[in-house]
C-alpha positions, 0 to 999 in steps of 0.5 A: 500500499502507498502511505505517502503525504505531500506537502502542505500547499497554498500559493503558486510561484514559478522558479526558474532553476535551470536552462530557463526552464521553469517549474510551477510550484504551490507553495506557503509563504511565511518568511521569518527571517529578514535575510534570504536562503543565500544571505543566511549561508553566506553569514553562516561561513559554513558553506562555501563551496555550496555557494560557489557551486550555486554561483558556477551553476547560475542558481544564485537568483533563483535561491534569493528569490521569494520562494519559499524553499526549503533546502537541504544543505550540505556543508564544506565538511559534506562537499570534502567527502567528494574530494577535490578533483570531483569538486572542480570538475563539477564547477567547470562550465560544461558541467554547468547543466549537471551541476545545476541538477544535483544542487536542484535535487537539494532544493524543495519547495515550500517551507518544510520545518523539521516536525513536518519533514520526519512525518514524510516519506518523500518529497518532491524537489526542484530537480523533478525526482524525489527524496526519501525521508526517513527516521534512524536511531532518532535522526532525520535522513534525507536519503543517505545523508544525515540532517545535523542541524535543522529549521535555520530561517531564512525570509525566503525558506528554510535551511536544513544542514546535511553531512553529505551531497545528495546525488540524483540518478544520472540514469534515464529510462531505458537505462534504467530498464536495462539495470532491472533486466526489462529485456522483453520491453527493450526488445519491443521499444527498439522494434517499435523506434521508441528507445531515443524517445524513452532516452530523451529529455523527458519527462515522462512516466512509463509503466514498465511490464516485467519480462515475466508480465509479457510472458503472461500474452497468449503464446506467440503473441510477443514474438507476433508483435515484434515483426516489423509488419506489425509495428504499429499495433506494438507502438500503440500498446508500448505508448499506452504505458506512457503517460507525459510528465512525471507522475508519482504513484501518489499523484496518479492515485489521487488523480485516478486516472491518466491520460496516456501518449497512446490517446487514452486513460489508464485507471489508477485505484487501490484494490485489497491493498495493492496499487492498480493500474488498470487490472495491473499491480504496481509491484515496485512504484517510483523508480526515479530516471534522469528523465522521468519515473517507473512504475513497474507492473506485473501484467502488459496493458492493452488498449481499449478492447484488448484491456477488457478482453476476459481470459488472458490466454483466449484466442479473442483476447489475442486477436482484441489485442492485435487489432488495438492499434486502431483503437483511437483514431489518428485525428484522435491522437494529434488532438490528444497530443496538442491538448497535453502538449500546449498547457506543458508549453505554456508553463515552460515545460518545453522538453516534456511538451516535445516529448509529447509530440515526438512519441505521437509523431513516431506512433503515427508513422508506425500506423497502416491507417495513416495516409503517405502523404501524411507521414510525409509531413511528419517524416519533415516535421521529424528531421526539422526537430532532429536539427533543432537547437532548442526544445523549443524549436523542436517542440514548435517543429514537431507541432507544425508537423501534426497541425499539417497531418491534422489538415490533411486528414480533414481534422 
C-alpha cells in the first residue's frame, strides 16, 4: 500500500532553476527572517563550497527569490567527502547543467520544518526527482545523508544542514530498464522505434511490464508483435504505457486516472491494499530516472478492447489485442497530443511538450491507417525537429507537422 504524505500547499510561485525552464510549484509564503537563504548561508560561513557551486550553476538569483523553499544544505565538510577532483570537475562551465541538477535535488518547494519532514517518506525536489525521507536512530535522514542541524530560518525559506552531498540518478528510463533486466520491453521499444524518445529529455512516466508480465500474454503474441509488419500495433501498445510528465504513484492515485500518449487513459486505484493500474499491480512504484519515473507492473496494459477482454489466454484476447492499434483514430491521437502539449509548453516545460509530440509522431508513422502524404509531412517535421537547436524549436517543429497532418486528414 502507498503511504505517502505531500506538503501543505497554498500559493503558486515559478522558480527558474536551470536552462530557463520554469517549474510551477505551490507553496506557503510565511517569511521568518530578514535575510534570504543565500544571505543566511553566507553569514554562517560553513557553506562556501555550496555557494560557489550555486554561483557556477547560475542559481544564486533563484535561491534569492521570493520562495519559499526548503534547502537541504551540505556543509563544506560534506562537499569535501566528494574529493577535490570531483568538485573541481563539477565547477567547470561545461558541467553547468549537471551541477544545476545536483543542486536542484537539494531544494524542495515550500517551507518544510523538521517537525513536518519527519512525518514524510518522500519529498519532490526542483530537480524533478524525489528525496527519500526517514528517521533512523532518532535522526532525520534525507536519502543517505543525515540532517545535523535543522530549522535555520530565512526570509524565503528554511535551511536544514546535511552531512553529505546527495546525487540524483543520471540514468534515463532506458538505462534504468536495462539495469532492471526488462529485456522484452527493451526489445519491443527497439522494434517500435521508441528507444531514442524514451532516452530523451522527457519527462515521461512509464508503466514498465516485467519479462514475466510479457510471458503472460498468449503464446506467440510477443513474437508476432516484434515483426516489422506489426510495428503500428506494437507502438500503440507501448505508448499506452507512457504518460507525459513525471507522475508519482501518490499523484496518480489521487487523480484516479492518467492520459497516455497512445490517446486513451489508464485507471489507477487501490484494490485489496494493492496499487493497481487497470488490472495490473504496480509491484514497484516510483523508480526515479533522470528523464522521468518508472512504475514496474506485473501485466502488460492493453488499450481499449484488449484491456477489457476476458481470459488472457483466449484466442479472442489475442485477436482484440492485435487489433488495438486502431483503438484511437490518428486524428484523435493528434488532438490528444496537442491538448497535452500546449499546457506543458505554456508553463515553460518545452522538453515535456516536445516528448509528447515526438512520441505521437512516432506512433503515427508506425500505423498502417495513416495516409502516405500525412506520413511525409510527419517525417519532414521529425527531421526538422532532430536539427532543432532547442527544446522549444523542437516542440514547434513537431507541432507544425502534427497540424499539417491533421489538416491533410480533414481534422
